[in-house]
VOKOL-522582 format. One line per field, with one value per residue: residue in three letters; y, x, z of N, C-alpha, C in turn. Coordinates in steps of 0.2 Angstrom, whole numbers, always signed. Layout:
VOKOL-522582
code c(ALA;...) $
nc2 c(Y;...) $
nc1 c(X;...) $
nc3 c(Z;...) $
cac2 c(Y;...) $
cac1 c(X;...) $
cac3 c(Z;...) $
cc2 c(Y;...) $
cc1 c(X;...) $
cc3 c(Z;...) $
This chain:
VOKOL-522582
code c(MET;VAL;ARG;ARG;THR;PRO;GLN;GLN;PHE;ARG;ILE;ALA;MET;LYS;LEU;LEU;THR;LEU;ILE;LEU;LEU;SER;SER;VAL;THR;SER;PHE;ALA;GLN;LEU;GLN;SER;GLY;ILE;SER;ILE;ASN;SER;THR;GLN;ILE;PHE;GLU;LYS;ALA;LYS;ASN;THR;LEU;SER;ASN;PHE;ARG;PHE;ASN;TYR;TYR;ALA;LYS;TYR;LEU;GLY;PRO;SER;LEU;SER;ASN;ASP;MET;GLN;SER;GLY;SER;THR;PHE;ASN;ARG;PHE;SER;THR;GLY;GLN;ASP;PHE;MET;ASP;ASN;ASP;THR;ASP;TYR;LYS;ASP;SER;HIS;GLN;MET;PHE;GLN;SER;PHE;ALA;LEU;GLY;TYR;LYS;ILE;THR;ASN;ASN;ALA;THR;VAL;SER;TYR;SER;TYR;THR;PHE;GLN;ASP;ASN;LEU;ASN;GLU;GLY;ILE;GLU;TYR;THR;ASP;SER;VAL;THR;GLY;GLN;SER;SER;THR;ARG;ALA;ALA;GLU;ARG;SER;TYR;ASN;ASN;GLN;ARG;ILE;GLY;LEU;PHE;LEU;THR;SER;LEU;TYR;SER;ASN;SER;ILE;PHE;PHE;VAL;ASN;SER;GLY;PHE;PHE;TYR;GLU;LEU;PRO;THR;THR;GLU;THR;SER;LYS;ASP;SER;ASP;MET;GLN;TYR;GLY;LEU;GLY;ILE;GLN;PRO;THR;VAL;GLY;PHE;PHE;THR;THR;THR;PRO;GLY;LEU;SER;LEU;GLY;LEU;ASN;ALA;SER;ILE;GLU;ARG;TYR;PHE;TYR;PRO;ASP;ASP;GLN;PHE;ILE;PRO;GLU;TRP;CYS;SER;PHE;ASN;CYS;ASP;ASP;VAL;THR;ASN;GLN;VAL;ARG;ARG;GLN;LYS;LEU;ILE;ALA;SER;VAL;SER;PRO;TYR;VAL;ASN;TYR;MET;LEU;THR;ASP;LYS;THR;THR;LEU;ARG;SER;THR;LEU;VAL;PHE;ASP;TRP;ASP;GLN;ASP;GLY;ASP;SER;ASN;SER;LEU;ARG;SER;ASN;LEU;ASP;ASP;ILE;ALA;THR;ILE;GLY;ALA;ASP;TYR;ARG;VAL;LEU;ASN;ASN;LEU;THR;VAL;GLY;ALA;GLY;VAL;GLU;ALA;SER;LEU;VAL;ASP;THR;SER;LEU;LYS;LYS;THR;ALA;VAL;VAL;GLY;SER;LEU;ASN;VAL;ASN;ILE) $
nc2 c(-151;-157;-173;-183;-197;-210;-213;-200;-193;-198;-194;-181;-178;-182;-173;-161;-165;-165;-152;-146;-151;-146;-132;-131;-137;-126;-115;-119;-118;-105;-100;-104;-99;-84;-85;-90;-78;-68;-72;-71;-57;-53;-56;-48;-37;-36;-40;-27;-17;-21;-17;-4;+8;+18;+31;+41;+53;+62;+75;+82;+97;+101;+110;+121;+114;+124;+134;+147;+152;+159;+156;+144;+145;+138;+130;+130;+124;+128;+140;+146;+151;+162;+179;+189;+198;+192;+191;+181;+173;+173;+159;+157;+151;+145;+131;+117;+107;+95;+87;+75;+67;+53;+44;+30;+19;+2;-3;-13;-26;-18;-5;+10;+20;+38;+50;+65;+75;+90;+98;+112;+117;+131;+132;+142;+158;+175;+174;+180;+187;+192;+204;+200;+209;+223;+223;+224;+220;+207;+198;+181;+173;+162;+150;+141;+132;+128;+115;+114;+101;+84;+72;+57;+44;+29;+18;+3;-8;-3;-5;-17;-25;-34;-26;-13;-6;+3;+12;+24;+40;+48;+64;+74;+91;+101;+118;+121;+130;+146;+155;+149;+150;+165;+168;+164;+150;+136;+123;+108;+97;+82;+71;+58;+49;+34;+27;+12;+3;-14;-22;-33;-33;-38;-30;-18;-3;+7;+21;+33;+45;+57;+72;+80;+95;+103;+119;+128;+143;+156;+167;+166;+176;+193;+211;+218;+227;+237;+243;+257;+263;+262;+249;+239;+235;+220;+217;+222;+214;+202;+186;+170;+154;+141;+129;+116;+107;+93;+82;+68;+58;+42;+33;+18;+7;-8;-10;-20;-30;-21;-8;+5;+13;+29;+39;+55;+65;+81;+90;+106;+115;+128;+135;+151;+163;+169;+163;+151;+144;+135;+138;+139;+134;+130;+129;+117;+101;+89;+74;+63;+49;+38;+25;+17;+2;+0;-6;-18;-9;+4;+17;+25;+38;+48;+62;+73;+87;+97;+111;+111;+122;+132;+126;+130;+128;+133;+133;+120;+107;+98;+83;+74;+60;+51;+38;+31;+16;+10) $
nc1 c(-455;-448;-445;-433;-431;-419;-417;-420;-412;-399;-403;-402;-389;-382;-386;-380;-367;-366;-369;-358;-347;-351;-348;-335;-328;-333;-327;-313;-312;-315;-304;-294;-297;-296;-282;-278;-281;-275;-261;-262;-265;-253;-243;-247;-245;-232;-227;-232;-225;-211;-211;-208;-196;-181;-170;-156;-145;-130;-121;-103;-96;-81;-66;-57;-45;-35;-23;-25;-37;-51;-51;-61;-70;-75;-77;-93;-105;-117;-119;-114;-120;-132;-138;-152;-149;-140;-128;-113;-113;-103;-93;-88;-91;-98;-90;-101;-114;-125;-140;-151;-168;-178;-192;-199;-212;-212;-221;-222;-212;-205;-208;-208;-214;-210;-207;-198;-187;-175;-162;-149;-134;-124;-109;-99;-96;-96;-91;-82;-86;-90;-103;-114;-123;-120;-107;-99;-89;-94;-102;-107;-118;-118;-129;-145;-153;-167;-175;-187;-200;-202;-213;-210;-209;-201;-195;-190;-182;-188;-186;-176;-161;-148;-138;-143;-151;-165;-170;-182;-185;-198;-205;-215;-215;-217;-221;-213;-204;-200;-195;-200;-214;-215;-213;-223;-224;-231;-231;-220;-213;-205;-193;-181;-173;-162;-149;-141;-126;-122;-109;-93;-83;-79;-85;-85;-95;-106;-114;-129;-136;-150;-160;-175;-181;-197;-204;-220;-228;-239;-236;-223;-214;-214;-217;-212;-222;-215;-208;-205;-199;-193;-197;-200;-189;-181;-171;-176;-187;-195;-190;-194;-186;-190;-188;-176;-162;-152;-138;-128;-115;-107;-94;-91;-81;-80;-68;-65;-76;-80;-77;-78;-73;-78;-84;-90;-96;-105;-117;-126;-141;-153;-170;-178;-189;-200;-191;-186;-177;-162;-150;-133;-132;-129;-112;-103;-97;-83;-84;-73;-69;-71;-81;-84;-91;-97;-105;-119;-130;-125;-114;-99;-92;-78;-71;-67;-73;-73;-73;-78;-78;-69;-54;-45;-38;-44;-57;-62;-67;-67;-75;-85;-97;-112;-121;-135;-147;-161) $
nc3 c(+443;+430;+424;+415;+406;+404;+391;+385;+390;+384;+370;+372;+375;+363;+354;+361;+358;+345;+343;+348;+343;+330;+331;+335;+322;+314;+320;+317;+304;+302;+310;+299;+289;+292;+294;+281;+273;+279;+277;+262;+260;+268;+258;+246;+251;+252;+240;+233;+240;+236;+223;+224;+221;+226;+224;+226;+223;+223;+218;+218;+214;+211;+215;+201;+189;+188;+193;+194;+198;+209;+226;+232;+220;+205;+188;+181;+170;+171;+173;+163;+146;+139;+142;+142;+131;+123;+126;+132;+147;+163;+167;+180;+196;+212;+223;+222;+228;+220;+224;+223;+223;+222;+219;+214;+206;+199;+187;+176;+171;+161;+164;+173;+185;+192;+204;+206;+215;+216;+220;+222;+230;+233;+240;+244;+249;+239;+228;+215;+199;+182;+177;+164;+158;+163;+163;+174;+189;+199;+214;+219;+228;+243;+243;+241;+228;+220;+209;+196;+201;+195;+186;+181;+168;+163;+151;+147;+134;+122;+109;+100;+92;+83;+83;+90;+104;+111;+124;+135;+144;+149;+154;+164;+169;+182;+188;+200;+207;+211;+203;+190;+193;+194;+181;+175;+169;+162;+162;+157;+146;+142;+132;+134;+126;+126;+116;+115;+109;+105;+108;+104;+113;+128;+143;+137;+133;+123;+117;+116;+123;+124;+124;+125;+128;+132;+136;+142;+140;+143;+134;+123;+120;+123;+126;+140;+154;+160;+150;+140;+131;+115;+114;+104;+99;+98;+108;+119;+123;+132;+132;+133;+138;+128;+123;+126;+121;+119;+116;+119;+117;+123;+130;+139;+151;+158;+170;+181;+190;+199;+196;+184;+170;+165;+149;+144;+132;+130;+121;+118;+115;+113;+112;+110;+114;+101;+91;+79;+78;+83;+95;+101;+119;+134;+139;+130;+134;+141;+149;+159;+169;+184;+191;+205;+212;+227;+236;+230;+229;+231;+223;+220;+213;+203;+194;+180;+174;+158;+148;+131;+123;+127;+131;+140;+156;+167;+164;+170;+181;+195;+198;+210;+215;+222;+223;+226;+227;+231) $
cac2 c(-152;-162;-179;-186;-203;-212;-212;-194;-191;-200;-190;-174;-178;-183;-165;-157;-167;-163;-144;-144;-153;-143;-127;-132;-136;-119;-111;-120;-116;-97;-98;-106;-94;-80;-87;-88;-71;-64;-73;-68;-49;-51;-57;-44;-30;-38;-38;-21;-15;-25;-13;+3;+10;+25;+33;+46;+54;+68;+76;+88;+100;+104;+115;+119;+111;+130;+137;+155;+154;+161;+150;+142;+145;+133;+131;+127;+125;+130;+147;+148;+152;+169;+184;+191;+203;+187;+191;+177;+174;+170;+153;+155;+150;+143;+124;+117;+101;+94;+82;+72;+61;+50;+37;+26;+12;-2;-5;-20;-28;-14;+2;+13;+29;+41;+58;+67;+81;+91;+106;+112;+122;+136;+130;+147;+166;+180;+171;+185;+185;+198;+203;+199;+214;+229;+222;+225;+214;+205;+192;+177;+172;+155;+149;+135;+134;+123;+115;+109;+93;+80;+65;+54;+36;+26;+13;+0;-13;-1;-8;-21;-29;-37;-20;-9;-6;+9;+13;+31;+42;+54;+68;+79;+95;+106;+124;+122;+135;+154;+158;+146;+155;+173;+168;+160;+143;+132;+116;+107;+90;+80;+64;+57;+43;+31;+21;+8;-1;-20;-25;-40;-33;-39;-24;-11;+0;+14;+23;+40;+49;+64;+75;+86;+98;+110;+123;+131;+149;+161;+170;+165;+182;+199;+217;+220;+232;+242;+246;+263;+267;+258;+242;+235;+232;+214;+215;+224;+212;+196;+179;+163;+148;+138;+122;+115;+98;+90;+75;+65;+51;+40;+27;+16;+1;-12;-12;-24;-32;-15;-2;+7;+20;+32;+45;+58;+72;+83;+96;+108;+119;+131;+140;+157;+166;+167;+160;+144;+141;+133;+141;+136;+135;+132;+127;+109;+99;+83;+71;+58;+48;+31;+24;+10;+0;-2;-13;-18;-3;+10;+17;+31;+40;+54;+63;+79;+90;+101;+114;+112;+129;+134;+122;+131;+124;+138;+129;+113;+106;+91;+81;+67;+58;+46;+35;+24;+13;+4) $
cac1 c(-450;-449;-440;-430;-429;-412;-417;-422;-405;-394;-403;-399;-382;-380;-387;-375;-361;-366;-368;-350;-342;-351;-345;-327;-326;-333;-322;-308;-313;-315;-297;-292;-300;-293;-275;-276;-283;-269;-256;-263;-264;-246;-240;-248;-242;-225;-226;-232;-218;-205;-211;-206;-188;-179;-164;-152;-139;-127;-114;-100;-92;-76;-61;-54;-37;-31;-21;-27;-44;-52;-52;-68;-73;-74;-81;-100;-107;-125;-118;-114;-126;-132;-141;-157;-147;-136;-120;-111;-113;-98;-94;-86;-97;-95;-90;-109;-117;-131;-143;-158;-171;-182;-197;-202;-214;-212;-228;-221;-205;-202;-210;-207;-216;-207;-207;-191;-185;-170;-159;-142;-131;-117;-106;-94;-98;-91;-87;-81;-89;-91;-111;-114;-126;-116;-98;-96;-88;-100;-100;-111;-119;-118;-137;-149;-158;-172;-176;-194;-201;-205;-216;-207;-210;-195;-198;-185;-184;-193;-183;-170;-161;-143;-134;-142;-157;-168;-175;-182;-188;-203;-207;-220;-213;-221;-218;-213;-199;-202;-193;-205;-219;-214;-211;-230;-223;-238;-229;-214;-214;-198;-192;-174;-171;-155;-148;-136;-125;-119;-102;-92;-79;-81;-84;-85;-103;-106;-121;-130;-141;-152;-165;-178;-188;-201;-209;-225;-231;-244;-232;-215;-210;-218;-216;-214;-226;-212;-204;-209;-194;-189;-200;-201;-183;-181;-167;-178;-192;-194;-191;-194;-182;-195;-184;-169;-161;-144;-135;-122;-112;-104;-91;-88;-77;-78;-61;-66;-82;-82;-74;-80;-71;-83;-82;-94;-98;-112;-118;-132;-144;-158;-174;-180;-194;-202;-185;-189;-170;-159;-143;-129;-135;-123;-105;-103;-92;-81;-82;-70;-68;-72;-86;-83;-97;-95;-110;-124;-134;-120;-108;-96;-88;-73;-69;-66;-77;-69;-77;-76;-79;-64;-51;-41;-38;-49;-65;-61;-70;-66;-82;-87;-103;-113;-128;-139;-152;-165) $
cac3 c(+439;+424;+424;+409;+405;+401;+382;+383;+392;+378;+365;+373;+374;+357;+351;+363;+357;+339;+342;+350;+336;+323;+333;+334;+316;+312;+323;+315;+297;+302;+310;+294;+283;+294;+293;+274;+270;+283;+272;+257;+263;+268;+252;+241;+253;+252;+232;+232;+242;+232;+217;+224;+220;+229;+221;+230;+220;+224;+214;+221;+209;+216;+212;+195;+190;+187;+200;+194;+199;+216;+231;+233;+214;+199;+182;+181;+164;+171;+173;+156;+141;+136;+145;+138;+127;+119;+129;+136;+156;+166;+170;+187;+202;+219;+222;+222;+229;+218;+226;+219;+228;+217;+222;+208;+207;+194;+184;+173;+169;+156;+165;+180;+185;+196;+206;+208;+219;+216;+222;+221;+236;+232;+245;+245;+247;+238;+222;+209;+191;+177;+175;+156;+156;+165;+163;+181;+193;+206;+218;+221;+236;+244;+244;+240;+223;+217;+203;+197;+201;+189;+185;+175;+165;+161;+147;+143;+128;+117;+102;+100;+86;+84;+83;+95;+108;+113;+131;+135;+148;+148;+161;+165;+174;+186;+189;+207;+210;+212;+196;+186;+195;+193;+174;+173;+167;+164;+162;+155;+144;+139;+131;+135;+123;+124;+110;+116;+104;+107;+106;+105;+117;+136;+147;+133;+132;+121;+114;+113;+127;+120;+129;+122;+133;+129;+141;+138;+144;+140;+129;+123;+118;+125;+129;+147;+156;+162;+144;+138;+127;+111;+115;+99;+99;+101;+113;+125;+124;+135;+128;+137;+135;+127;+121;+127;+117;+120;+113;+124;+117;+129;+131;+147;+150;+165;+170;+185;+192;+203;+193;+177;+167;+160;+146;+140;+128;+131;+115;+121;+112;+115;+107;+114;+111;+95;+87;+76;+76;+88;+96;+105;+125;+139;+136;+128;+140;+140;+156;+160;+177;+185;+195;+210;+216;+235;+237;+225;+227;+232;+219;+222;+207;+204;+188;+178;+168;+155;+143;+124;+119;+128;+133;+147;+162;+171;+164;+171;+187;+198;+202;+214;+215;+226;+220;+231;+225;+236) $
cc2 c(-159;-168;-180;-192;-206;-211;-205;-190;-191;-195;-183;-173;-179;-176;-161;-157;-165;-155;-144;-146;-148;-135;-126;-132;-130;-115;-112;-118;-109;-95;-100;-100;-86;-80;-87;-82;-67;-65;-69;-60;-48;-51;-51;-38;-30;-38;-32;-16;-17;-20;-7;+3;+17;+25;+39;+47;+62;+69;+83;+91;+105;+109;+114;+116;+118;+133;+145;+156;+155;+155;+149;+142;+139;+136;+127;+129;+128;+137;+150;+149;+160;+173;+186;+196;+200;+188;+185;+178;+171;+163;+152;+156;+146;+135;+122;+109;+101;+88;+81;+66;+60;+44;+36;+21;+8;-5;-12;-20;-21;-6;+4;+19;+31;+48;+59;+74;+84;+99;+106;+118;+125;+135;+136;+154;+169;+178;+177;+182;+192;+199;+204;+206;+221;+229;+224;+219;+214;+201;+188;+176;+164;+154;+142;+138;+127;+122;+113;+103;+91;+74;+62;+45;+34;+19;+9;-5;-10;-4;-11;-25;-32;-32;-16;-9;+2;+8;+21;+33;+47;+57;+74;+84;+101;+113;+125;+127;+141;+157;+155;+150;+162;+172;+165;+154;+140;+125;+115;+99;+89;+73;+64;+49;+40;+26;+18;+3;-9;-20;-32;-39;-32;-33;-18;-9;+5;+16;+31;+41;+55;+66;+80;+89;+104;+113;+127;+137;+153;+164;+168;+172;+188;+204;+218;+226;+238;+246;+252;+266;+262;+250;+238;+233;+226;+213;+218;+219;+204;+190;+172;+158;+143;+130;+121;+107;+98;+83;+74;+58;+48;+33;+23;+9;-1;-13;-19;-26;-25;-9;-2;+14;+22;+38;+48;+63;+75;+89;+98;+114;+121;+135;+146;+161;+166;+164;+153;+141;+140;+137;+139;+138;+135;+128;+119;+107;+92;+81;+65;+56;+40;+30;+17;+9;-3;-8;-12;-13;+4;+10;+25;+33;+46;+54;+71;+81;+96;+104;+113;+116;+132;+130;+123;+128;+128;+134;+122;+112;+98;+89;+75;+67;+52;+45;+29;+23;+7;+2) $
cc1 c(-451;-443;-438;-430;-423;-412;-417;-415;-399;-396;-401;-393;-377;-381;-382;-369;-361;-365;-361;-345;-345;-348;-337;-325;-327;-329;-314;-307;-313;-308;-292;-292;-295;-285;-273;-277;-278;-263;-257;-262;-256;-242;-241;-245;-235;-223;-226;-227;-212;-205;-209;-199;-188;-173;-162;-147;-137;-121;-111;-97;-87;-71;-58;-47;-33;-29;-24;-33;-45;-53;-59;-73;-71;-78;-87;-103;-114;-124;-116;-120;-127;-139;-148;-155;-141;-129;-120;-110;-106;-98;-92;-91;-93;-94;-98;-109;-124;-134;-151;-160;-178;-186;-200;-206;-214;-218;-229;-214;-200;-203;-210;-209;-212;-209;-200;-190;-179;-168;-151;-140;-124;-114;-101;-97;-92;-88;-88;-82;-90;-99;-111;-118;-123;-110;-95;-93;-92;-98;-107;-112;-120;-126;-140;-153;-162;-174;-184;-195;-204;-209;-213;-210;-204;-198;-191;-187;-189;-192;-177;-169;-155;-138;-135;-150;-159;-171;-175;-186;-193;-204;-212;-217;-217;-217;-219;-208;-202;-200;-198;-212;-221;-215;-219;-229;-229;-236;-224;-215;-207;-197;-184;-173;-164;-154;-142;-134;-121;-113;-99;-85;-81;-80;-85;-94;-102;-113;-122;-136;-144;-157;-169;-183;-191;-205;-213;-227;-236;-243;-225;-210;-215;-215;-217;-217;-221;-208;-209;-205;-192;-192;-200;-195;-183;-177;-172;-185;-190;-196;-188;-190;-188;-193;-178;-167;-152;-143;-128;-120;-107;-101;-88;-85;-77;-73;-61;-73;-84;-80;-76;-77;-77;-81;-88;-94;-103;-113;-125;-134;-151;-164;-177;-184;-198;-198;-189;-181;-166;-152;-139;-131;-130;-118;-105;-96;-89;-81;-78;-69;-70;-78;-84;-89;-95;-100;-116;-127;-130;-114;-105;-92;-85;-71;-67;-70;-73;-73;-73;-76;-72;-60;-46;-43;-44;-56;-66;-64;-69;-73;-81;-94;-105;-120;-130;-145;-155;-171) $
cc3 c(+435;+423;+418;+409;+403;+394;+380;+383;+387;+372;+366;+373;+368;+353;+354;+359;+349;+337;+343;+344;+329;+325;+334;+327;+312;+313;+319;+308;+298;+303;+303;+289;+285;+292;+284;+271;+274;+278;+266;+256;+262;+262;+246;+243;+251;+243;+230;+234;+238;+226;+218;+223;+223;+226;+225;+226;+222;+220;+216;+215;+212;+211;+205;+195;+188;+193;+200;+196;+207;+220;+232;+225;+208;+192;+182;+175;+165;+173;+168;+152;+139;+140;+139;+131;+121;+121;+133;+144;+157;+167;+177;+192;+208;+218;+225;+224;+225;+221;+222;+223;+222;+219;+216;+211;+199;+191;+181;+173;+166;+157;+171;+180;+191;+198;+209;+211;+219;+218;+222;+228;+234;+238;+248;+244;+245;+232;+217;+202;+187;+177;+168;+155;+158;+164;+168;+185;+199;+209;+219;+227;+237;+246;+241;+234;+221;+211;+202;+197;+196;+190;+180;+174;+162;+157;+144;+138;+123;+110;+102;+94;+88;+85;+89;+99;+110;+119;+130;+141;+145;+154;+159;+170;+177;+188;+197;+211;+208;+206;+191;+187;+192;+185;+170;+167;+169;+165;+157;+152;+141;+137;+131;+133;+125;+119;+113;+109;+107;+104;+106;+109;+124;+138;+143;+132;+130;+118;+115;+119;+123;+125;+124;+128;+131;+134;+138;+144;+139;+133;+129;+122;+121;+127;+136;+148;+158;+157;+142;+133;+121;+111;+109;+96;+102;+107;+119;+128;+128;+133;+133;+134;+135;+126;+122;+123;+119;+117;+118;+123;+122;+127;+137;+145;+158;+166;+176;+184;+196;+201;+186;+175;+162;+157;+143;+136;+128;+126;+116;+117;+115;+110;+112;+111;+106;+89;+85;+75;+82;+87;+102;+113;+128;+136;+134;+133;+139;+148;+156;+168;+178;+191;+200;+213;+223;+237;+231;+223;+230;+228;+221;+215;+208;+196;+187;+172;+164;+149;+135;+120;+121;+133;+138;+152;+168;+170;+164;+177;+189;+201;+204;+213;+219;+224;+223;+227;+229;+232) $
């Protein structure tokens, strides 16, 4: 057994003390580093999550103002337009619920990217209408239909001066519905600018919304395989709807800090097949109503839509809306 002198013992104790102090200091520094890293990670995650945006929008298309309409039916401008023979289609359709879900991410203060998913439900069965091709009476089914999904980019403050400002949305549309897949749609592109005008009247806002949508197919117009008689006639050829354009002037007035009166006109055109000229597409409409802000991120609305093509009460519909932003 080796005996240590008191001096050796003291030296050993000093070394042990230094080792312990060094270990405690290193451990404290490690803990501090972990704490700092955890805080930084948490802050980064918090900032990233705060840049996400979620929007839910629902619109109820209710009854017409006319007492002569079939129960459960109404004016639906998306049932108007022309068939492949350029006959006007019947506007009568079921009460409907449209729903939209959009998830966005704020890239910068002026730019947000988003992904949207939309569909609509016809709520009533057996709504009678006249088939534009056969001229015979038929009925519409209560069913859900989907729209193509879109990837969008919204930019604010593109231009501004003392008179007006310009914002704009851009989108890329994917052929996600069975109808688009069956028609061999490849993709769609769109630009949706807004021009707003500055006013000297408190609460008053006015401007112009526009939309240009272009859809791409292998052939915009072609002779179908089943056609075997008089197929050179244009009316017997399949013509894709390749372009849709609309212009929507609006005037809004903030009645109180929670209630806003809204009015909009919508003018609509399209381009089919090999044609290079625009033609009237869906019925042009006027909408008037009011929105009420229940919470900072929750707004409800109500109003009336009416056709500008035919101003009869039959071509009107009561509408309601719900808008949630998170």
